[in-house]
C-alpha positions in Angstrom: 78.8 133.5 143.1 75.7 134.2 140.8 76.9 137.8 140.5 80.2 136.5 139.0 78.0 134.5 136.8 75.8 137.4 135.9 78.8 139.2 135.2 80.2 136.7 132.8 77.4 135.9 130.8 76.9 140.1 130.2 80.5 140.4 129.4 80.5 137.6 126.6 79.2 138.9 123.7 81.7 142.3 123.8 85.3 140.6 125.6 87.5 137.9 125.3 89.8 139.1 128.0 87.0 139.9 130.6 85.2 136.4 129.8 88.4 134.6 130.5 89.2 136.9 133.9 85.7 135.8 135.3 85.7 132.1 134.2 89.0 131.6 136.0 87.2 133.5 139.3 84.3 131.1 138.6 85.9 128.2 138.6 87.9 128.9 142.2 84.8 130.5 143.6 82.5 127.6 143.0 85.1 124.7 143.8 85.0 126.9 147.6 81.6 126.0 147.9 81.9 122.4 146.5 80.1 119.5 149.0 82.0 116.3 148.0 79.1 113.9 147.9 76.9 116.4 145.2 79.9 116.8 143.3 80.8 113.3 143.1 77.1 112.9 142.1 77.5 115.8 139.1 80.7 114.2 137.8 79.6 110.7 137.5 76.8 111.7 135.4 78.2 111.4 131.6 77.1 115.5 130.9 79.4 116.6 133.9 82.2 113.3 133.1 82.5 113.8 129.6 83.9 117.2 129.7 86.5 116.6 132.5 87.8 113.4 130.3 88.3 115.8 127.2 90.2 118.3 129.5 92.3 115.3 131.1 93.0 113.8 127.6 94.0 117.0 126.0 96.5 117.5 129.7 97.6 114.3 128.9 98.4 114.8 125.3 100.9 117.5 125.6 103.3 114.9 126.9 103.4 112.9 123.3 103.4 116.1 121.3 106.7 115.6 120.0 108.9 118.2 118.4 105.8 121.0 119.1 107.3 123.9 121.6 106.1 124.1 124.9 104.1 127.0 124.4 102.2 125.7 121.7 101.6 123.0 123.8 100.0 124.6 126.8 98.0 127.3 124.4 96.0 124.6 123.0 95.6 123.0 126.2 94.2 126.4 127.5 91.8 126.7 125.0 90.3 123.1 126.3 90.1 124.3 130.0 86.9 126.1 129.4 85.3 123.0 129.7 86.4 122.5 133.4 83.7 125.1 134.1 80.7 122.9 132.7 80.3 120.4 135.5 80.9 123.2 137.8 78.0 125.3 136.2 75.9 121.8 136.5 76.8 121.5 140.1 76.2 125.3 140.9 72.6 125.7 139.5 71.2 122.5 140.8 70.8 124.5 144.6 70.6 128.1 142.5 67.2 129.5 141.7 68.5 132.0 139.2 69.3 130.5 136.0 66.3 132.6 134.4 68.7 135.9 135.5 71.2 134.3 133.7 69.6 134.3 130.2 67.4 137.3 130.8 70.7 138.9 131.1 72.7 137.1 128.0 69.5 138.3 125.9 69.9 141.5 127.3 73.4 142.2 126.7 72.6 140.9 122.9 70.0 143.5 122.6 72.4 146.4 123.5 75.3 144.8 120.9 71.8 144.8 118.2 71.1 148.6 118.4 75.1 149.0 118.4 75.3 146.8 115.5 72.8 148.9 113.5 74.2 152.2 114.4 77.6 150.9 113.4 76.4 150.0 110.4 75.1 153.1 109.3 78.1 155.3 111.1 81.2 152.5 110.6 83.1 155.1 112.2 81.6 154.3 115.6 82.5 150.8 115.9 85.0 149.7 118.6 86.6 146.9 116.2 87.7 147.9 112.3 88.1 144.8 110.4 87.5 144.0 106.5 84.2 142.2 106.4 83.0 143.7 109.5 80.3 145.7 108.2 78.0 146.4 111.3 80.2 144.0 113.5 81.2 146.9 116.2 82.6 144.3 118.4 84.7 140.8 118.3 84.0 139.5 115.0 80.9 139.0 112.9 81.0 134.7 113.2 80.8 135.0 117.3 77.9 137.9 117.0 76.1 135.4 114.2 76.3 132.7 116.5 75.0 134.8 119.7 72.3 137.0 117.4 71.1 133.0 115.9 70.8 131.5 119.5 69.2 134.3 120.9 66.5 134.7 117.8 65.6 131.9 117.5 64.9 131.3 121.5 63.1 134.4 121.8 60.7 133.1 119.1 60.3 129.9 121.0 59.3 132.2 123.9 57.2 133.8 121.7 55.1 130.8 121.1 55.1 130.0 124.7 53.5 133.1 125.4 51.3 132.6 122.7 49.9 129.2 124.5 49.0 131.1 127.7 47.0 134.2 125.8 49.8 136.3 127.2 49.8 138.9 123.5 51.3 141.9 124.7 54.4 139.3 125.4 54.4 137.7 122.1 54.4 141.2 120.5 57.7 142.1 122.5 59.2 138.8 121.7 58.1 138.5 118.4 59.4 141.9 117.5 63.0 141.6 118.9 63.2 138.0 117.4 62.4 139.4 114.1 65.0 142.1 115.1 67.9 140.0 115.2 67.0 138.1 112.1 66.7 140.9 110.1 70.3 142.4 111.7 71.4 138.6 110.2 69.7 139.1 107.1 70.3 142.9 106.2 73.5 143.9 108.0 76.2 140.9 108.4 75.8 137.1 108.7 79.0 134.3 109.2 78.3 131.9 106.3 77.9 129.0 108.8 74.8 130.2 109.9 73.4 128.9 106.5 73.3 125.7 107.8 73.3 125.7 111.6 70.4 128.6 111.5 67.5 125.9 109.4 68.4 123.2 111.6 67.8 125.6 114.8 64.4 126.7 112.8 63.3 123.1 112.3 64.1 122.5 116.0 61.6 125.2 116.5 59.1 123.7 114.4 58.7 120.5 115.9 58.5 122.1 119.4 55.7 124.4 118.6 53.8 123.5 115.5 51.6 120.3 115.0 52.0 118.1 111.2 49.3 120.4 110.1 50.7 123.6 110.8 54.2 122.4 110.2 53.7 121.8 106.5 52.1 125.5 106.2 55.0 127.1 108.6 57.4 125.7 106.0 56.0 126.6 102.9 55.9 130.0 105.0 59.7 130.1 105.9 60.1 129.1 102.0 58.0 131.7 100.6 60.1 134.4 103.8 63.5 133.0 102.6 62.8 133.6 98.8 61.6 137.6 100.1 65.0 137.9 101.5 67.3 136.8 99.0 65.0 139.1 96.8 65.7 142.2 99.0 69.2 141.4 100.9 72.8 141.8 99.0 74.1 140.6 102.5 73.0 137.4 101.7 73.2 137.4 97.8 76.7 138.0 98.0 77.5 135.5 100.9 75.8 132.8 99.5 77.3 133.4 95.8 80.7 133.3 97.3 80.4 130.0 98.4 79.7 128.2 95.3 82.6 130.4 93.7 85.3 130.0 96.0 84.6 125.8 96.1 84.5 125.8 92.5 87.5 127.7 91.9 89.3 125.9 94.6 93.2 124.5 93.4 95.4 123.8 96.3 98.2 125.6 94.8 96.0 128.3 93.2 97.5 132.2 94.5 94.9 134.5 96.3 92.9 137.0 94.8 91.9 140.5 97.0 89.8 138.2 99.5 90.8 134.9 100.8 88.5 132.3 99.5 87.7 131.0 103.0 85.1 128.0 101.7 88.2 126.9 99.6 90.6 127.1 102.5 88.3 124.8 104.6 88.6 122.0 101.6 92.5 122.3 101.9 92.7 122.2 105.7 90.5 119.1 105.9 92.2 117.2 103.1 95.7 117.6 105.2 93.8 116.6 108.1 92.6 113.7 106.9 96.4 112.9 106.1 97.9 113.7 109.6 95.2 111.5 111.1 96.4 108.5 108.9 99.5 108.6 110.1 98.4 108.1 113.8 95.1 106.9 113.8 94.6 105.8 117.5 96.4 108.9 120.0 97.2 111.2 117.2 99.9 113.8 117.6 99.4 115.0 120.7 98.2 118.5 121.8 99.1 121.7 120.5 100.5 119.8 117.1 98.0 121.1 114.6 100.5 124.4 113.3 103.6 122.3 113.2 101.8 119.6 110.8 100.7 122.5 108.8 104.1 124.3 108.7 105.6 121.1 107.4 103.2 120.5 104.6 103.6 124.2 103.5 107.3 124.2 102.7 107.8 124.4 98.9 104.2 125.2 98.6 102.2 128.2 96.9 98.5 129.4 97.1 96.2 127.9 99.8 98.4 125.1 100.0 101.0 127.0 101.8 98.5 128.2 104.7 100.0 127.4 108.3 97.2 127.0 110.8 96.6 126.3 114.3 92.7 125.1 113.3 91.9 123.1 110.7 87.7 124.3 111.1 86.9 121.2 112.0 85.9 120.4 115.9 86.0 116.9 115.0 89.4 116.8 112.7 90.9 119.3 115.5 90.2 116.3 118.1 91.2 113.7 115.4 94.7 115.1 114.5 95.9 115.9 118.0 94.3 112.8 120.1 93.1 110.4 117.3 90.4 108.0 117.2 89.9 108.5 121.4 89.7 112.1 120.9 87.3 111.8 118.3 85.1 109.5 120.7 84.7 111.8 123.3 84.0 114.7 121.7 81.0 113.2 120.1 80.1 111.3 123.5 80.1 114.4 125.1 77.8 116.1 122.8 75.2 113.3 122.6 75.0 113.1 126.4 74.4 116.7 126.6 72.0 115.8 124.1 70.5 113.4 125.9 70.1 115.6 129.3 67.9 117.7 127.4 65.7 115.2 125.9 62.9 116.9 127.6 59.7 118.9 127.5 60.7 121.6 129.7 61.6 125.1 128.0 65.1 125.5 129.7 65.9 121.6 128.1 65.3 123.3 124.7 67.2 126.1 125.3 69.9 124.0 126.3 69.2 121.5 123.1 69.5 125.0 120.9 72.9 125.6 122.2 73.8 122.0 122.0 72.9 121.7 118.3 74.4 124.6 117.1 77.6 123.9 118.3 77.8 120.4 116.9 76.4 122.1 113.5 78.8 124.7 113.5 81.9 122.4 114.6 81.7 121.0 111.1 83.0 124.1 109.8 84.8 125.0 112.5 86.3 124.3 115.7 83.8 125.9 117.7 84.9 124.1 121.2 88.2 125.4 121.0 87.2 128.8 119.8 86.9 131.7 122.7 83.3 132.6 122.2 81.5 129.9 121.0 83.3 127.2 123.6 82.1 129.8 126.3 78.6 130.1 124.8 78.4 126.4 124.7 79.8 125.4 128.1 77.6 128.6 130.0 74.6 127.6 128.1 74.7 124.0 128.7 76.1 124.6 132.4 73.3 126.7 133.5 70.6 125.0 131.6 71.6 121.7 132.8 72.1 122.6 136.1 68.6 124.0 136.2 67.0 121.1 134.8 68.4 118.8 137.0 67.6 120.9 140.2 63.5 120.9 138.5 64.0 117.3 138.2 65.5 117.1 141.5 62.0 118.3 143.2 59.5 116.0 141.3 58.4 113.6 143.7 59.4 110.0 143.0 56.7 107.4 141.6 56.6 105.9 145.2 56.1 108.8 146.9 53.6 109.9 144.9 52.0 106.5 145.1 51.8 106.9 148.8 50.6 110.3 148.9 47.8 109.3 146.4 47.0 106.5 148.6 47.1 108.6 151.8 44.7 110.7 150.5 42.3 108.1 149.5 42.4 106.9 152.9 41.4 110.3 154.4 
């Protein structure tokens, strides 16, 4: 099964279809190797149980999605089923020692995409996908690319600090250089505006882990100076940040569209309507797949932004609340908190899992990133693989009683 996981993490930055196909193969493949006792132990852990509970809620939720066509109900359910793989990965990587291979493969795949991004920026005709606003984004879209590049950039920076603590200077130079290339791509080629929120949080986690109080303050000043320099030299950053304030300031629900859709203003309208939907059925929500029908009903007789019909309110908490009410909110946040608690460890693999979890939580304020294809799979894979590896490491640690017995036997000798 490790070969399938390798193919899955390698293909994730490139293809949605390949990811979905390999994900199904992996689910059935791991299920054939399941040993009942160990699997029960895995799914009894909150980190494994809560993703299953969330999928179960979505499955039951299709029954009360009144007036919603069945294809829409099943499509919405399908967006959540990737979470079924998470406890299976936790189970599999408690016995597989190849988690490092998976992370190395994902980084390698993103490095190839990084090179392709720089090439596509210089020669746009070489990009596989041609989209408006897709400068330097040869496949998928700039939101997905930014999500992967940001995670890899911060993770490699952390590995560079690890190498520095071990006096491995060549490794520090290599890891630092590659990390800087990812950051340069985000600054000068293309970046999702959501990254302006989650990337500083990831950098704070990096600072907390690898800096003392004294060096942290110096590092903070350095980061501020660097951000100022980037702002002055990067038209890409200036354009993206300025657009947010312009769009929000000009927000009017019935205003007509200009040349470009004001995505920041659209989110405000999606959120405003979502709160209205939640107020109507606050406990169990409107059912799985009901979001689009609700927006269709509210768009009748409207113009401009308020006439938009979407199946995603661009906020994971609101998406859960509209469909499954307060029960959905509790399960989503309970799962995130369970995974944060799982990664409260000093192990390097735990820190990488923490990065992926925090990134998903932060980016889900502006998107429904458990439901989205790339970001949802990225979360499932990193949390599942890192969590399984962490549980494997911890299971090999001697119990306190065993350590005391061993120490006592040595003293007797």
